[in-house]
Kinemage of the C-alpha trace (Angstrom):
@kinemage 1
@onewidth
@group {chain A} dominant
@subgroup {mainchain}
@vectorlist {calphas} color= white
{ca met a 1} P 88.635 117.057 76.337
{ca gly a 2} L 89.851 118.232 72.942
{ca asn a 3} L 89.623 116.079 69.905
{ca arg a 4} L 93.182 114.684 70.076
{ca val a 5} L 92.984 112.957 73.531
{ca gln a 6} L 90.396 110.497 74.835
{ca trp a 7} L 90.034 107.657 77.250
{ca ile a 8} L 89.422 104.297 75.719
{ca glu a 9} L 89.039 100.746 77.208
{ca his a 10} L 90.832 97.620 76.198
{ca gln a 11} L 90.260 94.253 78.018
{ca gly a 12} L 88.749 96.158 80.954
{ca glu a 13} L 91.552 98.641 81.336
{ca arg a 14} L 91.382 102.352 80.855
{ca ile a 15} L 93.926 103.810 78.387
{ca ile a 16} L 94.522 107.457 77.572
{ca phe a 17} L 94.816 107.588 73.785
{ca cys a 18} L 96.713 110.541 72.334
{ca asp a 19} L 95.970 110.743 68.675
{ca tyr a 20} L 98.866 112.862 67.506
{ca thr a 21} L 98.664 111.705 63.905
{ca ser a 22} L 99.259 114.088 60.987
{ca ile a 23} L 99.882 117.189 63.210
{ca pro a 24} L 101.055 119.919 60.782
{ca thr a 25} L 102.831 122.267 63.181
{ca glu a 26} L 104.853 122.280 66.458
{ca ala a 27} L 102.388 124.726 67.906
{ca glu a 28} L 99.390 122.374 67.305
{ca phe a 29} L 101.468 119.457 68.712
{ca leu a 30} L 102.091 121.469 71.860
{ca arg a 31} L 98.403 122.240 72.240
{ca ala a 32} L 97.604 118.537 71.959
{ca ile a 33} L 100.170 117.738 74.690
{ca gly a 34} L 98.336 120.322 76.742
{ca glu a 35} L 95.082 118.305 76.343
{ca met a 36} L 96.898 115.268 77.522
{ca glu a 37} L 98.338 117.090 80.544
{ca asn a 38} L 94.864 118.244 81.614
{ca glu a 39} L 93.479 114.697 81.523
{ca val a 40} L 96.567 113.162 83.249
{ca leu a 41} L 96.638 115.639 86.038
{ca lys a 42} L 92.869 115.015 86.853
{ca glu a 43} L 93.839 111.492 88.015
{ca glu a 44} L 94.348 110.706 91.656
{ca pro a 45} L 97.838 110.306 93.155
{ca gly a 46} L 98.994 106.699 92.764
{ca thr a 47} L 96.908 106.057 89.682
{ca leu a 48} L 98.641 103.978 87.069
{ca ile a 49} L 97.852 105.542 83.650
{ca leu a 50} L 98.260 103.390 80.567
{ca met a 51} L 99.207 105.711 77.757
{ca leu a 52} L 98.920 105.066 73.939
{ca ile a 53} L 100.470 107.685 71.703
{ca asp a 54} L 100.118 107.600 67.863
{ca val a 55} L 102.518 110.012 66.091
{ca thr a 56} L 102.041 108.621 62.579
{ca gly a 57} L 102.757 111.367 60.001
{ca ser a 58} L 103.819 113.937 62.536
{ca leu a 59} L 107.187 115.543 63.182
{ca val a 60} L 108.199 115.095 66.781
{ca thr a 61} L 110.645 118.100 67.584
{ca ala a 62} L 112.872 118.770 70.532
{ca asn a 63} L 110.284 121.160 71.941
{ca val a 64} L 107.541 118.636 71.763
{ca thr a 65} L 109.749 116.193 73.518
{ca ala a 66} L 110.707 118.640 76.142
{ca arg a 67} L 107.011 119.531 76.766
{ca ala a 68} L 106.188 115.802 77.117
{ca arg a 69} L 108.905 115.507 79.835
{ca glu a 70} L 107.426 118.552 81.612
{ca val a 71} L 104.060 116.833 81.781
{ca ala a 72} L 105.703 113.537 83.062
{ca ala a 73} L 107.454 115.560 85.794
{ca ala a 74} L 104.306 117.504 86.828
{ca ala a 75} L 102.468 114.040 86.991
{ca arg a 76} L 105.164 112.581 89.268
{ca glu a 77} L 105.031 115.686 91.434
{ca lys a 78} L 101.342 115.083 91.833
{ca gly a 79} L 102.097 111.469 92.949
{ca ile a 80} L 101.160 109.734 89.641
{ca pro a 81} L 103.789 107.101 88.847
{ca ser a 82} L 105.610 106.797 85.554
{ca ser a 83} L 103.127 105.616 83.007
{ca pro a 84} L 103.530 102.560 80.811
{ca thr a 85} L 103.587 104.124 77.358
{ca ala a 86} L 103.267 102.635 73.961
{ca ile a 87} L 104.186 104.739 70.894
{ca val a 88} L 102.911 103.926 67.396
{ca gly a 89} L 104.112 105.604 64.178
{ca val a 90} L 107.825 105.970 64.920
{ca ser a 91} L 109.948 104.769 62.040
{ca gly a 92} L 113.449 104.989 60.730
{ca pro a 93} L 116.423 106.360 62.781
{ca ala a 94} L 114.037 107.932 65.307
{ca lys a 95} L 112.626 104.538 66.114
{ca lys a 96} L 116.088 103.158 66.629
{ca ala a 97} L 116.985 105.998 69.016
{ca ile a 98} L 113.765 105.567 71.010
{ca val a 99} L 114.400 101.856 71.320
{ca leu a 100} L 118.031 102.412 72.540
{ca ala a 101} L 116.854 105.140 74.987
{ca met a 102} L 114.093 102.959 76.465
{ca gln a 103} L 116.501 100.096 77.123
{ca phe a 104} L 118.320 102.221 79.615
{ca leu a 105} L 115.916 104.915 80.801
{ca arg a 106} L 112.367 103.709 80.353
{ca pro a 107} L 111.522 100.028 80.490
{ca asp a 108} L 107.892 101.016 80.626
{ca leu a 109} L 108.061 102.689 77.053
{ca arg a 110} L 107.628 100.692 73.942
{ca thr a 111} L 107.298 101.429 70.248
{ca thr a 112} L 104.816 99.205 68.482
{ca asp a 113} L 103.813 98.654 64.872
{ca ser a 114} L 100.061 98.889 65.519
{ca ile a 115} L 97.429 100.251 67.800
{ca ala a 116} L 96.250 96.831 68.523
{ca glu a 117} L 99.688 95.676 69.545
{ca ala a 118} L 100.157 98.790 71.665
{ca lys a 119} L 96.855 98.050 73.575
{ca asp a 120} L 97.702 94.525 74.236
{ca trp a 121} L 101.162 95.503 75.518
{ca leu a 122} L 99.759 98.197 77.780
{ca val a 123} L 97.206 95.891 79.456
{ca ser a 124} L 100.005 93.321 80.013
{ca arg a 125} L 101.603 95.992 82.222
{ca val a 126} L 98.859 95.923 84.777
{ca val a 127} L 99.589 93.727 87.794
{ca lys a 128} L 96.449 91.969 88.916
């Protein structure tokens, strides 16, 4: 793994943490998403992946968003279900847009104000 993506544990659950904070360029952001893709696609079909993404201080472009959708599609193709995803660091109009989109498209996507809140929400998504 590179230095932007790592597996962490919270309350006994594995979470893939994508530290996309302060990424200065779109190219570097796309490389970081490639790191995440490599980790996600190592998982077995049917695996529920809890995903925590921190984008604080980074510009999320249309190309970055499109690349993230490609990774999600590749995971679904492999039989990995849609992942509960918590995003930290989204503010202003972008946050409002994400909240509106998730209400209709991704009930398993949530923006949170902190990493601690994100971890707690993610583990609450696991059916035991």
